[in-house]
Every structure is written in C-alpha cells, then in structure tokens.
N, C-alpha and C positions, 0 to 999 in steps of 0.2 A: 499395667500392674505396678502400683506404687507401694513400697514396703518401707516403713520406718519404725520397725518394732524395737523398742528399747525400754528400759526401766523395770518396774516391779509389776509382775503379772500373777495375781493369785490364781491358783488352780481351784476354782470354786467348788464347794460341795453342792450336791443335789439334795434339797430339803424334802423330807417326806412327812406326811401326816401319820398319825398313830396307826391308821389302817394300811399303811404302806404305799398309798397313792402319792403322787408328786404334789408338794405344797408350793404351788406357783406364787402365791402371795408372799410366802416367807422368802422365796428366792428373789422376788422383786425387791423386798425390803433390804435384803442382804446386799444386792447389787447397788442400790441407791446409797447405802452406807459406805460401801467400798469406794465408789466414785467420789463421794463427798470427802473421804479421807485421803484422796489423792493418788490412787493406784493408776498405773499407766495403761493397763489393758487387763483382760481376763482370759483364762483358759476354761472353757466349759466342757464338761464330760471327759475329763481326764481320769486319772486313777482315783483322786479324791471325789470326783463326781460320780463314781460307781458306774461308769459307762457300761461295763459288761453285765450289770444287774438290771438294766433297762431293756424293754422291748424295742424293736425297730421303730414302731410308731411313737413310743414315749420319747425316744432320743430326738426325733424330728420335732415333736411338740415342744420339748424343752429348749431346743435351739431356737425355734421360732419365737418363743416367749422371751428368751434371753436377748435376742437381737432387737426385738421390739422395745424391751425395757431399756436397754442401753442406748438405743436410738442414735447411734453414731458418735456418742461422746468419747468413747475409747474403743480400741480394737477388740473384737471378739474372735478368738481362735477356738475352733472346735477340735476336741480329741476325736480320733478315728481308730476304734478298736474293733476289728472284725476278724472273722475266721478265715476268709478268703479274699483274694484280690478283687474278685467280682463283687462281693458284698461291699468292700471298701470303696470301689469305684462308684457304686450306686449311692452310697452314703455321701461321698464327696460331691457328687452332682446335686444331690438333694439339698445339702446344707449350703452349697454355693448359691442355689436359687433362693434360699432363705436369707441370704445376705451376710454370711460370715465373712470376716476379713482374711481368714486363713485356716489352714488345717494342720493339726499336730498329728502326724501319722506314725502309728506303731507298726512293727512287723505283724504278720498274721498270728493270731492267737492259737493256743493249744499246741499246734505242730511247730517245733523249732526248726526252721528251714536251714539249709546250707547257705553259705555266703551267696552263691549264685541265685538261689531261690529268693532270698531276702531282697537282694538288689532288684530282681525282676518284679517283686511285689511293689516296691517303691516306684520303679519305672512305669509299671502298668497304671498305677493310680495317677501319677504325675502327668502322664501323657493323655489321660482321659479328661483332665480338667486343667488345660494348659494355662488358663488365666487365673487360677486359684493359687496363691502362694502357699507353699508347704514347708512345714518344719519337721525335720527328722527327730523323732523321740528315741534317743539311744539310752536304754536302761537295762543293761545286761543283768544287773542284780535282781531287778524285779521281774523281767520278762525273758531272761535266758538267752538273749541274742545280743552280741556285741557288733554294732555296725562299725567295723574297724576302718583304719585310714585308707586301705586299698579299696574297700567297698565305697567309702565316701568319695574317693577320687572318681569312680565311675558315675556316682550320682551327681557329682558336680557338673556333669554334662547336661543335666536336666535344668533348664533355665528357671523353672518355677519352684525348684527346691532351693529355698533361700536361707533357711535357718536350721540350727541344730540345738535341741535341748539336751545338753550334755549331763548325763546322770550315771556315768561309770563309777563315781565317787573318787576317781583318780584325777586330781587337778592337773597332773602332767599332760593329760589328754588335750586340755585347752591350748597349751603351748604347742603341742604337736600339730594340732589343727591349724593354728595360726602360722606355724613355720612352713607347713606344706601347702596351705591354700590361701595364705594372706587374708584379705578381707572378703573372700568369695562368699563366706557364710556369716550370717548374724549368729553370734554365740550366746546362748542362755545357760546360766547355771540352773540345774534341775534338782539340786540336793541342798536342803536348807542349812545344814550344819557345816557347809563349806562355802557359804554364800560370799562372805567377805574375801576369802582367799581367791575365789573365782573372779570376783569383780576386779581385784587388783591384778589378776593375770590376763585381763582383757575381755571378760564377759560383759556384754553391753546390756544384758537383760537377766532377770532373775524370776524364774517360775517357782512360786512358793506355796507351801501348804499353810504355814503358820501365819502368813499375811492375812488370812481369813480372820484370825483371832486378834492380831495387833497390827493393823495396816499402817497406822501413822508411824510406828517405830520402824517398820520395814522400809517405808519410803524414805524416812530420815537416814537410816543406815546406808541405803543405796546412794542417796545424793551426797552424803558426806564422803563416802569412799570414792565416788567419781570426782569430787572436788579436791581429792588429795588430803582431806582432813582426817588422817588415819587414826590419830589418838582418840578423837571424838567418835569416830565410827567404831573403834574397838570398845569404847565404853558401852555403847548400845549393844554391841555383839556379845559382850560378856554377860550383860543382863539377859539377853535373849537366848543364850545357848541352851539352857535346860529345856526350853520349849522347842527350839529348833531340832533337838534330838528326836522329838516325837515323830518327825517326818521320815525317820530312817528305820523304823521297826515294822514288822508285819502288820500290826494293828494300827497303822498310821491313820487310816480313814476314821476308825472309831475314836481314836485319840483326838484328832483335830475336830471332829464334829462335837465331841463332848466338851472340848475346850471352847468351841463356839457357843455352846449352850451356857457354859459357866459365865461367860462375859456378856451374854445377852444378844448374841449375833446369829442365833440359829438354834436348832435342836439336834439331839444326838441320834435320832431315828435312823436306822440303817436297814438295808435289805439283806435277807439271807443270800449267801451263806454267812455273812457277817452277823455278829450279835453285839449288843451293847456291852461295854466294859463292865466287869465285876471285880471284886476282890482287890488284890494288890495293884493291878493295872489301873483300876478306877481311882484308887486312893493316891497313886502316884501322880496322875493327871491333876487331881484336886490339889495336891501339894505344889506342883510346879506353877500352876496357874495362880494359886493363892499367893505364893511367894513373889511371882512377877507383879501382881497387882499391888502388893504391899511395898515393893521396892521400885515401882514404876518411875521412870526417869521423867524429869521436866524437860520436854523437848524444846521449850522456848529458848533454852540456853544455847542451842545449836543453830539459832537463826543467824 
C-alpha cells in the first residue's frame, strides 16, 4: 500500500442530464479539463458529488467510469456515505475492485453515533479492506459527528487509516493533530475559505469544491503557499475568497454546480431534495463569478 496523497483534490460534482440520469460524457469532459489544469487527484462521490442521492448501482457505475476515464493519471479517492457499517464495507470492497486509490470514509449517516460507535464503524470498514487506504472525513458542521483527538488516537492503530480530511472549520485542530500524532496522518484541508491558513499550518493537501470552477488558480495558490511565497499566495486568496465562501453554506452543492455552468465546466442539474438556485442566491452566485472573471489574475506572473 503506497500512499503519497498531496496537493489539490477537487471534490468533483456528479453531472446529471435534464431527466436526472447521470451524464457520464459531461463528467468525462470535466475530468479531462481538471487533469489538464493540473489538479493532483480527485474525490468522487463526496458531498458535492451528491453521494446520498445516487442509488447503490449508480454509485458503482459512476466510480467505474471515473476510474476508467482517469486511467491512473492521478489518484481517485471515493467517498463512502452509507447508513450502516455493513453497507459501507460492501461499498468499500466493491470500489476497491473497481480500482480506486483510496476511500474517504464518513460516519454512518442519519444516526449520530456515540464516540464508541463511530470508532467501531471506522474500525469495521478499515479491517474489512486492509489493503485499501482510508481517509477519515471529519465534518461535524455538516454531519453532526466530531471525530475528536481521543477517537483519532484509537483509529491510529488501524494501519490503513492514513489520512484525515479536517473540516471542523477550526484551524487549531490541525496543530493539535500534529502535536499529538506527528506525521502519522496525511492532513487535508476540507474547508475552502480556510485553505491558505491550513496549508501554512501543515496541511499537505486541499480537498476543494471551488477548484471545480477555477482549478488553475487553486493549484497556483497551493504551490505558492508551499513554496513560502506568501504575499503572492495572498493575492490569489483575496481574489478567490468570495467564491470560496460558497463552499461553507447549506446550498454549497447547488452554488458550485451553478458556478461550473457559468464558466462552461458543467451544468447545474441536481437531484431532489436539492433544487436549482433561484432569487437572491442565484443572483449572488452570478455576481461573484462575474466579478471573479472580470478581475481574474494573470497567473503567468507567479511563475
């Protein structure tokens, strides 16, 4: 098991036709464009991928298509969002056979388990696929469960749990993880509007929603920050911030997919219970994307 995950990983959207079916051709085009723009890996079927809105068969079809399209050029990590550990185990086994490079594992959905139950969920899945690298997705804001430091200490005993997508929105957690566990885990920032802060505090990866819309700017920001070129990174970050804020609101999926449509990188179709944006929310996304395009930076000056 070789894991060298680092850099910018867009959490890709799942593209739908107008009738609600998966638009595999659109997803393939989106993947090709992201790879050409220099992303380091992708997360398929995360929150932005509307994992919970797909059937079991659709999830597997989507992962199979994604793996074949990427064809080993960058890592493919699949989100795992299931109601029970048993369902998560079956999913993990299935996508491992389909060729994913890792699993981004969430706690069981709907029921918010106790600390002991959540740890058992992760242990059960990890032990069922010992050769599949696993990333903990810790998002208490979105999913109601905080995988705290004590829980993480127990999970550190599982050798294939190798990474953490840290989405508490509290940048102090990154320092606490490093102080307690050293380099035991690969740390990813999972919240777009604290990306620069997280990189400077030691995150070696960034799982991003708005990278789907402006991938070259995301890659440039990450590289500059890692090179210690902070003032230049801040210039991109200030330009990017109104867009990055879209990643932190309840309608983030709709906002990001609509922004993808506005820049010609996808369409805004979503599945119920989500609905397309209307009114002030739609107008606001129009505004921030339009302003970003009007004031887009010349990245060549950062070479």
